[in-house]
Every structure is written in C-alpha cells, then in structure tokens.
NUTI-222808 format. One record per residue (C-alpha): x, z, y. Coordinates in nm, 2 decimals. Last residue first. Layout:
((X; Z; Y)),
...
This chain:
((3.52; -2.65; 4.04)),
((3.82; -2.49; 3.87)),
((3.72; -2.23; 3.61)),
((3.71; -1.85; 3.61)),
((3.58; -1.69; 3.29)),
((3.41; -1.36; 3.34)),
((3.46; -1.01; 3.20)),
((3.30; -0.67; 3.20)),
((3.36; -0.44; 2.90)),
((3.71; -0.29; 2.92)),
((3.74; -0.23; 3.29)),
((3.69; -0.53; 3.52)),
((3.83; -0.83; 3.34)),
((3.91; -1.17; 3.47)),
((3.95; -1.47; 3.24)),
((4.18; -1.75; 3.35)),
((4.19; -2.09; 3.53)),
((4.49; -2.12; 3.75)),
((4.63; -1.98; 4.08)),
((4.44; -1.65; 4.11)),
((4.55; -1.49; 4.43)),
((4.72; -1.16; 4.54)),
((4.63; -0.96; 4.85)),
((4.53; -0.65; 4.65)),
((4.85; -0.69; 4.44)),
((4.83; -0.50; 4.11)),
((4.64; -0.72; 3.87)),
((4.71; -0.58; 3.52)),
((4.79; -0.84; 3.25)),
((4.57; -0.92; 2.95)),
((4.69; -1.14; 2.67)),
((4.83; -1.49; 2.62)),
((4.54; -1.70; 2.74)),
((4.57; -1.65; 3.11)),
((4.41; -1.31; 3.09)),
((4.37; -1.11; 3.41)),
((4.32; -0.74; 3.45)),
((4.14; -0.52; 3.70)),
((4.09; -0.15; 3.68)),
((4.45; -0.05; 3.78)),
((4.33; 0.18; 4.06)),
((4.46; -0.04; 4.33)),
((4.28; -0.34; 4.18)),
((3.95; -0.15; 4.16)),
((3.99; -0.04; 4.52)),
((4.05; -0.40; 4.63)),
((3.74; -0.51; 4.45)),
((3.53; -0.23; 4.61)),
((3.64; -0.36; 4.95)),
((3.56; -0.72; 4.85)),
((3.21; -0.61; 4.76)),
((2.99; -0.52; 4.47)),
((3.26; -0.59; 4.21)),
((3.26; -0.80; 3.89)),
((2.98; -1.02; 4.04)),
((3.17; -1.35; 4.05)),
((3.18; -1.36; 4.43)),
((3.31; -1.00; 4.46)),
((3.58; -1.04; 4.19)),
((3.68; -1.38; 4.33)),
((3.71; -1.26; 4.68)),
((3.94; -0.96; 4.58)),
((4.14; -1.19; 4.35)),
((4.21; -1.42; 4.64)),
((4.16; -1.79; 4.56)),
((4.37; -2.07; 4.43)),
((4.16; -2.24; 4.31)),
((3.82; -2.38; 4.42)),
((3.55; -2.19; 4.23)),
((3.34; -2.20; 3.92)),
((3.23; -1.87; 3.77)),
((3.16; -1.85; 3.40)),
((2.98; -1.60; 3.19)),
((3.06; -1.64; 2.82)),
((2.91; -1.93; 2.63)),
((3.21; -2.16; 2.66)),
((3.41; -1.90; 2.48)),
((3.74; -1.73; 2.55)),
((3.97; -1.53; 2.32)),
((4.09; -1.17; 2.36)),
((3.93; -1.03; 2.05)),
((3.64; -0.88; 2.25)),
((3.60; -1.22; 2.44)),
((3.55; -1.40; 2.11)),
((3.31; -1.14; 1.98)),
((3.10; -1.16; 2.30)),
((3.09; -1.54; 2.28)),
((2.98; -1.53; 1.92)),
((2.70; -1.28; 2.00)),
((2.59; -1.48; 2.30)),
((2.57; -1.80; 2.08)),
((2.38; -1.60; 1.81)),
((2.13; -1.48; 2.07)),
((2.08; -1.83; 2.22)),
((2.01; -1.96; 1.87)),
((1.78; -1.67; 1.77)),
((1.55; -1.69; 2.08)),
((1.59; -1.56; 2.43)),
((1.36; -1.25; 2.43)),
((1.34; -1.14; 2.06)),
((1.68; -1.29; 1.98)),
((1.84; -1.08; 2.25)),
((1.71; -0.76; 2.10)),
((1.82; -0.87; 1.75)),
((2.18; -0.96; 1.86)),
((2.23; -0.67; 2.09)),
((2.10; -0.42; 1.84)),
((2.31; -0.57; 1.56)),
((2.62; -0.55; 1.78)),
((2.53; -0.20; 1.87)),
((2.51; -0.09; 1.51)),
((2.84; -0.27; 1.43)),
((3.00; -0.09; 1.73)),
((2.88; 0.23; 1.58)),
((3.12; 0.19; 1.29)),
((3.40; 0.29; 1.52)),
((3.27; 0.65; 1.52)),
((2.97; 0.72; 1.30)),
((2.73; 0.53; 1.08)),
((2.47; 0.74; 0.90)),
((2.18; 0.59; 1.10)),
((2.26; 0.23; 1.02)),
((2.09; 0.21; 0.68)),
((1.78; 0.37; 0.84)),
((1.75; 0.05; 1.06)),
((1.70; -0.15; 0.74)),
((1.42; 0.07; 0.62)),
((1.27; 0.08; 0.96)),
((1.22; -0.29; 0.95)),
((1.39; -0.49; 1.23)),
((1.13; -0.60; 1.49)),
((1.36; -0.52; 1.78)),
((1.33; -0.33; 2.11)),
((1.19; 0.01; 2.01)),
((1.34; 0.09; 1.67)),
((1.68; -0.07; 1.75)),
((1.66; 0.12; 2.08)),
((1.64; 0.45; 1.91)),
((1.93; 0.36; 1.68)),
((2.16; 0.26; 1.97)),
((2.07; 0.54; 2.22)),
((2.32; 0.80; 2.11)),
((2.61; 0.55; 2.10)),
((2.55; 0.47; 2.46)),
((2.43; 0.12; 2.55)),
((2.71; -0.15; 2.60)),
((2.59; -0.38; 2.32)),
((2.25; -0.39; 2.47)),
((2.35; -0.48; 2.83)),
((2.60; -0.74; 2.71)),
((2.33; -0.92; 2.51)),
((2.12; -0.96; 2.83)),
((2.43; -1.08; 3.02)),
((2.49; -1.34; 2.74)),
((2.12; -1.45; 2.73)),
((2.13; -1.50; 3.10)),
((1.94; -1.27; 3.35)),
((1.73; -1.41; 3.64)),
((1.65; -1.76; 3.51)),
((1.64; -1.62; 3.16)),
((1.34; -1.40; 3.25)),
((1.36; -1.07; 3.06)),
((1.49; -0.89; 3.37)),
((1.74; -0.61; 3.34)),
((1.70; -0.47; 3.69)),
((1.99; -0.47; 3.93)),
((2.34; -0.62; 3.92)),
((2.50; -0.29; 3.82)),
((2.24; -0.27; 3.55)),
((1.91; -0.07; 3.53)),
((1.70; -0.11; 3.22)),
((1.62; 0.25; 3.14)),
((1.60; 0.52; 3.40)),
((1.87; 0.78; 3.35)),
((1.82; 1.09; 3.14)),
((2.15; 1.09; 2.95)),
((1.98; 0.96; 2.63)),
((1.84; 0.67; 2.83)),
((1.50; 0.67; 2.98)),
((1.17; 0.50; 2.90)),
((0.84; 0.67; 2.97)),
((0.68; 0.75; 2.64)),
((0.39; 0.52; 2.54)),
((0.03; 0.63; 2.59)),
((-0.27; 0.62; 2.36)),
((-0.63; 0.53; 2.43)),
((-0.96; 0.52; 2.24)),
((-1.32; 0.41; 2.27)),
((-1.65; 0.53; 2.14)),
((-1.96; 0.37; 2.31)),
((-2.22; 0.58; 2.49)),
((-2.26; 0.30; 2.73)),
((-2.23; 0.43; 3.09)),
((-2.13; 0.79; 3.03)),
((-1.91; 0.72; 2.73)),
((-1.74; 0.42; 2.90)),
((-1.68; 0.63; 3.22)),
((-1.53; 0.91; 3.01)),
((-1.30; 0.67; 2.83)),
((-1.19; 0.51; 3.16)),
((-1.12; 0.84; 3.32)),
((-0.91; 0.96; 3.03)),
((-0.71; 0.64; 3.06)),
((-0.65; 0.70; 3.43)),
((-0.53; 1.05; 3.36)),
((-0.29; 0.93; 3.09)),
((-0.13; 0.66; 3.31)),
((0.20; 0.83; 3.36)),
((0.25; 0.81; 2.98)),
((0.28; 0.43; 3.00)),
((0.02; 0.20; 2.86)),
((-0.24; 0.14; 2.59)),
((-0.62; 0.10; 2.60)),
((-0.83; 0.06; 2.29)),
((-1.20; -0.02; 2.24)),
((-1.23; -0.38; 2.38)),
((-1.57; -0.52; 2.28)),
((-1.49; -0.81; 2.52)),
((-1.77; -0.79; 2.78)),
((-1.88; -0.43; 2.76)),
((-1.55; -0.27; 2.66)),
((-1.35; -0.50; 2.89)),
((-1.57; -0.41; 3.19)),
((-1.55; -0.03; 3.11)),
((-1.17; -0.05; 3.08)),
((-1.14; -0.22; 3.41)),
((-1.37; 0.04; 3.57)),
((-1.13; 0.32; 3.47)),
((-0.85; 0.12; 3.64)),
((-1.06; 0.09; 3.96)),
((-1.18; 0.45; 3.97)),
((-0.83; 0.58; 3.94)),
((-0.71; 0.34; 4.21)),
((-0.96; 0.48; 4.46)),
((-0.74; 0.77; 4.58)),
((-0.47; 0.52; 4.65)),
((-0.70; 0.35; 4.92)),
((-0.78; 0.69; 5.06)),
((-0.41; 0.77; 5.12)),
((-0.22; 1.05; 4.97)),
((0.03; 1.20; 5.20)),
((0.37; 1.36; 5.13)),
((0.25; 1.71; 5.21)),
((0.45; 1.83; 4.91)),
((0.15; 2.00; 4.76)),
((-0.07; 1.69; 4.83)),
((0.17; 1.45; 4.66)),
((0.22; 1.69; 4.36)),
((-0.16; 1.74; 4.32)),
((-0.23; 1.36; 4.34)),
((0.02; 1.28; 4.07)),
((-0.07; 1.57; 3.84)),
((-0.45; 1.53; 3.86)),
((-0.61; 1.82; 4.05)),
((-0.72; 1.60; 4.33)),
((-0.91; 1.38; 4.08)),
((-1.09; 1.67; 3.91)),
((-1.23; 1.81; 4.23)),
((-1.33; 1.46; 4.35)),
((-1.54; 1.43; 4.03)),
((-1.62; 1.08; 3.91)),
((-1.94; 0.94; 3.76)),
((-2.11; 0.87; 4.10)),
((-1.83; 0.64; 4.19)),
((-1.94; 0.38; 3.93)),
((-2.29; 0.26; 3.99)),
((-2.36; 0.40; 4.34)),
((-2.01; 0.37; 4.48)),
((-1.96; 0.02; 4.32)),
((-2.29; -0.10; 4.46)),
((-2.20; 0.02; 4.80)),
((-1.86; -0.16; 4.79)),
((-1.99; -0.48; 4.64)),
((-1.79; -0.63; 4.36)),
((-1.63; -0.97; 4.41)),
((-1.26; -0.86; 4.42)),
((-1.29; -0.64; 4.11)),
((-1.43; -0.87; 3.84)),
((-1.20; -1.18; 3.87)),
((-0.93; -0.97; 4.04)),
((-0.88; -0.81; 3.70)),
((-0.69; -1.11; 3.58)),
((-0.73; -1.20; 3.21)),
((-0.50; -1.32; 2.93)),
((-0.64; -1.34; 2.58)),
((-0.39; -1.35; 2.30)),
((-0.43; -1.54; 1.97)),
((-0.29; -1.88; 2.09)),
((-0.04; -1.67; 2.30)),
((0.14; -1.54; 1.99)),
((0.31; -1.25; 2.16)),
((0.68; -1.17; 2.20)),
((0.84; -1.44; 2.42)),
((0.49; -1.56; 2.50)),
((0.45; -1.28; 2.74)),
((0.70; -1.44; 2.97)),
((0.48; -1.74; 3.07)),
((0.24; -1.53; 3.28)),
((0.50; -1.33; 3.48)),
((0.61; -1.60; 3.73)),
((0.26; -1.73; 3.81)),
((0.13; -1.37; 3.85)),
((0.41; -1.30; 4.10)),
((0.33; -1.61; 4.30)),
((-0.04; -1.51; 4.30)),
((0.05; -1.16; 4.41)),
((0.27; -1.28; 4.69)),
((0.00; -1.51; 4.82)),
((-0.26; -1.23; 4.80)),
((-0.03; -1.01; 5.02)),
((0.17; -0.70; 4.92)),
((0.10; -0.36; 5.05)),
((0.39; -0.11; 5.04)),
((0.33; 0.17; 4.79)),
((0.23; 0.50; 4.93)),
((0.48; 0.78; 4.88)),
((0.61; 1.01; 4.60)),
((0.52; 0.76; 4.33)),
((0.46; 0.85; 3.97)),
((0.12; 0.70; 3.96)),
((0.01; 0.56; 4.30)),
((-0.09; 0.22; 4.16)),
((-0.13; -0.02; 4.45)),
((-0.45; -0.13; 4.61)),
((-0.41; -0.51; 4.63)),
((-0.22; -0.47; 4.30)),
((-0.55; -0.35; 4.15)),
((-0.70; -0.69; 4.19)),
((-0.43; -0.91; 4.05)),
((-0.36; -0.66; 3.78)),
((-0.29; -0.90; 3.50)),
((-0.47; -0.78; 3.19)),
((-0.31; -0.89; 2.86)),
((-0.57; -0.87; 2.59)),
((-0.45; -0.82; 2.24)),
((-0.64; -0.86; 1.91)),
((-0.54; -0.68; 1.60)),
((-0.41; -0.83; 1.28)),
((-0.10; -0.61; 1.21)),
((0.12; -0.87; 1.37)),
((-0.09; -0.83; 1.68)),
((-0.04; -0.45; 1.68)),
((0.33; -0.49; 1.65)),
((0.35; -0.75; 1.93)),
((0.13; -0.54; 2.16)),
((0.36; -0.25; 2.11)),
((0.65; -0.48; 2.19)),
((0.47; -0.58; 2.51)),
((0.43; -0.21; 2.60)),
((0.81; -0.17; 2.58)),
((0.89; -0.50; 2.75)),
((0.76; -0.38; 3.09)),
((1.06; -0.14; 3.11)),
((1.28; -0.43; 3.01)),
((1.19; -0.63; 3.32)),
((0.91; -0.87; 3.39)),
((0.92; -1.14; 3.66)),
((0.77; -1.24; 3.99)),
((0.74; -0.88; 4.10)),
((0.46; -0.65; 4.20)),
((0.22; -0.81; 3.94)),
((0.12; -0.48; 3.77)),
((0.06; -0.52; 3.40)),
((-0.25; -0.38; 3.21)),
((-0.26; -0.33; 2.84)),
((-0.55; -0.41; 2.62)),
((-0.70; -0.36; 2.28)),
((-0.94; -0.55; 2.05)),
((-0.94; -0.38; 1.71)),
((-0.95; -0.58; 1.38)),
((-1.17; -0.39; 1.13)),
((-1.19; -0.07; 0.94)),
((-0.83; 0.05; 0.92)),
((-0.77; 0.04; 1.30)),
((-1.09; 0.22; 1.36)),
((-1.00; 0.49; 1.11)),
((-0.67; 0.56; 1.27)),
((-0.83; 0.55; 1.62)),
((-1.08; 0.82; 1.51)),
((-0.80; 1.04; 1.36)),
((-0.58; 1.00; 1.66)),
((-0.84; 1.08; 1.92)),
((-0.70; 1.07; 2.28)),
((-0.34; 0.99; 2.18)),
((-0.03; 1.10; 2.36)),
((0.34; 0.99; 2.32)),
((0.33; 0.69; 2.08)),
((0.59; 0.42; 2.07)),
((0.88; 0.61; 1.90)),
((0.94; 0.38; 1.60)),
((0.78; 0.63; 1.36)),
((0.47; 0.66; 1.58)),
((0.42; 0.28; 1.59)),
((0.46; 0.25; 1.22)),
((0.23; 0.54; 1.15)),
((-0.03; 0.37; 1.38)),
((0.01; 0.05; 1.19)),
((-0.07; 0.22; 0.86)),
((0.21; 0.16; 0.61)),
((0.14; -0.10; 0.34)),
((0.00; 0.00; 0.00)),
C-alpha cells in the first residue's frame, strides 16, 4: 500500500499547522481534492521562497489531486500585511499586469499545466460592490478578533500604524476561499505559516455561508539552519526564471548551502524518494560534498531541466578541479583591464572599492590554466583570458570580447 500523500508531505517537512488533519486525511483518501494556493504578483518573477508551495502543489498533483493557482491581481491592489512592520507600497494596475505576465509561465516548471487551473482573483474582487460586500461578507467578521491577530496586534502595540486598507485584506482572502469553494468545489487552501489567521477566516466564512466542510494547512516559513532568510544571494533573490538566474548560478546556490541544510533541502526542493534521501543521511565530513552535488543537480533539474542541470554539474566539477568549462559563468571584456574593474563588472565584488579590499586581503586568485595565483597588486591588470576566483567557491571565466 502506497504512503498517504499527507504523510509524504509531513515527512518531507511541508506541513506546519493543519486545521483538521483527520478530516483532511479522509478527504484525500476518498476522492481527488481540489486545492488552491495564492501567489502575490509583487514581482515579475518567482523566487525560491515561492517555490516551496509550488513543490507542495506538485506532490499533490502527482497524487491525483487538482491544483488551482490563484494569482492575486485583486488582493495585490490592497497588499498583504502579513509579517510586515509597515504598510506595503502601492503598485499600479499596469505593474500588476506586467508581474502576472512574468510569473504565469514559471508554474509549468513544476506543474502539469494541462491539469492545472489558473485564476486571477481580480476577476471576482474588482467588480464587487462595496455596500454589497459589507452586507454579505463583512457581517461575518469580528473586529475584536481581527485586531487580536498576531500581525495586527504587533503593529498596533509598536505604534507602527495599520491602515484601513490593510485591515480589509483578511476579508478579501477569506472571500477568495468562499468563491472557490462555491464555484470550483475547492475544499483545501495551502500557504505560508504567516497566513494561518486568514485561512481560519476563510474556513469560518465557508461554514457560515454554505455549511460546507473545508480544510487548510500551512507550510513552515523558510529559513536556513542559521536562521537566515532562505533564497538570498550576494546578487539578490534566487529567482527561478532563467532570464534572471542562469542554471549554473542556480546550481551554485544549492551546492554551497551549509552541511546542516543539505538533507532538509533534498526533501523540500527535489522529487527524490525519501528512501533514496535516507541513504545520504549517514554521510559525514568530505562525503557531504556528494550530498550537496546531488541536491544541486536535482534541484536545478526541477527548474531548468535535466540537460541544463547536467551541464551545470559538469561545469562546476570542471571548475572545482581547476579546469574550465564553456558552461561556467563567462564575462566578455576588452583586455587588458584592471582587476578591480573586472571583479566589480563580473559580479565577484559589489564595487571596485570592495574588489581592491579583496585583493589586499588575498581573497582574489587568477588561473591562466596552470593553477591559481594570488592577485596582490590593487592596480594590476588582467592581460589575457583566464578564470578569476573570489574565495574558494565563486569563479568566472574572463574572455576577450
């Protein structure tokens, strides 16, 4: 007998809180469940933090359940206050439409889009009458309960302000679930753990309006083992759009995670069976590089495809052994050029000043094909094509333009 999908999700670390685990377990056993996750179009791409709920959708879809991707074109006009210590900046309708256009194709990296419904909550939110909404929906919500919710309470206690428009967000997300329950027979909502209060509001609204049974569970908010926010690189967010982050750079992020995070991320960001992942758990010391190589390969394959992942893997191994590869990051320039300028322009340093400091500290090396040599002259220039290294893990091939 195959493992229950809910047990699979729990074992892989995807479940934090669940409103009615026994009820949800039975529902998932009895028939295909229609479920949804909402995505906030505040950017024209999706990053690795967004990937976690998409992976949950992928697992549930593979188990025979029916996903709905809800693009928050309507709620983005209000702005989700969850986890924020100040009001979000308003974005325009034009910005939202541009962001939606950028995000839509990215879900197909994990989901079978022929079996995935994609909706925009602007379609039902933007046309609703305000008085009608207050009478039909607002009457079900307690202001006392809303101001005691964790996010609102913290903002009010710190006197950081909590605008009326943000106060309405809870009603709008709850209403989303009601609409989907009525029109799509959607009975399960999933999202980040900071959405728990909104989920409970939606379930209560469905109960009051229809008497229907519905469920929700949250996914743990993603941090690394040292407590840092997941998915941040020196260049910024770890986007899953190849136009923003190449397959090689994506691979490099995963192979450079801390040893303590490698197994956990194999469970979350790959589709490797738990039995296979278990074979890596006993590895220690130098063997952990093998674990991280597998993580980087499989995580990159999910987003960029197997061929690009294997090319990135081969390029990384070539660089690690001192060789070069056409698939490693390449920067074209007119040589000769100052090392400090090259380091900044190629992204190995944030500025020329930082580049000079790295050179002074011995952190920059150059490989002309016969081994790494330290760069010591802050005013020195690269004369011929070579590979530049910043520390032990960051490298880039410099070629003549």
